[in-house]
Structure formats: C-alpha cells, structure tokens
C-alpha angles and dihedrals in degrees: 000000000000126000091249090057092050092049090050091063113110112231096179132145117336101027095045091049092050092049093047091051092047092049091047092049094048094046095046099043095031094053092050091048092047093053096043093041093052089058105039103019136267099281098042090041090056091051092049095045094045091048091053092050095047092043090055090049089050094052092044090050091052091052092047090048094052098045100030094235137119114036102023135181129209117335119231113270144161117264130189111268120244131269097359120032105152126042107191099180095050093237103133093172095058089045089057094239099111135021100206102028093239114101092200092059092055102053101279119135120210111231119227118247092246094050111115089216088064093056092049092051093047091050091051091047090051090055092050094047095048096041090054092046090239090130136358123229112285095018096100144021135217115250104178142351121214123197130198139171130359098132117160125227156232099033134176102229118320101308110031106086105147088116093051099114096150130068138199115235113276121213135192123199113198117195116206134170133193119258131219110261113249130199118238122214123206112256095018129101113255115261121247107259115243121221115252101228091187091068122077121249120256124217128203117202115201135177124212117248106205090202126207104269095149099036097095091048091048091053090046093049096047094041096049091042091056092047091047091051091051093049092048090050091051092051091047091048090049091051091052091052092049092050092048092049094048092050090057096253099120112206120195108233116230120251113285095020 
C-alpha cells in the first residue's frame, strides 16, 4: 500500500475519536505509572497508579450519584398505561379507569395551564396519539390534564423524606377533543381552532417512568469502590510482609503473592 493510499483514508469522525481517547489514556496513565514505577518498582508502582485511577473514578462516581450528572441513564418520562392508554369514546367508566367518571372525585388533581408538568404531559400525549394514528397534528386540542399518585415513602413525619426510596405509581390523564377544521390563507395569521362539541372527548392515560438517571453512576461508584478496597488491601498486605521480612521474621509468602 502506497503512502498516497494511506493518506487517503478517512479517519473522521469515529476512528479518529477512538484513537485520540486511546492515546490520551495510555499517555496519562502510562506516564504516571512510569514515574511511580521508576521510584518504587514495577509491581508496587502498578498498585499505586491503579489505586489513584480507581480512587478518582470512585470520587467522580459519588459526585455524579449525588447530583445526577455525568454518565446518566434514562430520563424520567411518561409511558402509555397498560392495558388501556387511549379512550376514544370518552367513557372512562366502561374503560375501567374510573368508577364515577369524574377524575376529581377519585384523587386526581387538575393541573393549572401554566404548570410545567401540564406541558410535559400534553407533549407526551401528543406523541402517543400521533404515533397510534388516533389523531394527526392540528386535529385536536388539549382541554385538561389530571395528575394522581407519585407519593414517596417511607417518610419520617411529613417533611423528612431522605429515606424515601420507594414511590407509588403516578398517573396522568390528558383530556383532548377534536377541533373544527379551519382554512388557512397565505399572509394571514392562523385562526384559533374551535372545539368540535359534536365529537366525543378522548382521554390518554399515562404512567410515569422514573427512568434510571443515576444507575450508571451507582454502578461506577460501587464497582470502583470495591476495586479500590482490594488494591488498598493488597498494598497493606505487602507492607506487612516487608516489615516482617526486615525485622528478621521471615514469612513465607503465599502462592501468587
């Protein structure tokens, strides 16, 4: 293969990124190991350098775990409820969602129009309605959003909830209704769609998926903590053997030490 052929290879973007990361890792960790190993020896230098790397990962994992940043998992989101997610005829009693037909009488709270939670629920309901071909964009409007559940437990009193690691299911009930089609004219502002009262209301029932935002950082923290503890134990065991040997009390090292 000629030099021109080699230079013609495209290294962007994945391959170049992988190579840069590998070179950076080797240079950073290798230089630390080279300096430490030249002073304390190859084996002890490896233990010291590896302990420093794993200790840094442990501290970083703890910070990511506390603040929910860095390496993150799935974000919380709304998912269609099972087995019924869309009620086209507006009869929530027949669908088995409500017993009385009034969400407010069964623990639901109507969210205010300016509440950010309402916008998130409406956006998720739009995605469900349009992905199932129930409605197309612009054929309906959201009337109300009802929220229920999501309490955390166990709690100490009414305000201390730092031990509340469990949650009750949280539901959102989005009420939508078709609108009367309007004609748009070029150069004019679109008209406000009017609700078609002759069409039944449609309800979208969703359940909150809490996600796994902190799961990767938890795994990183626990895994690096275990490795750090093993490395520290190995260095402490080595120091005990060195002290015993220097004091004249020769100790036969176990196999593999």
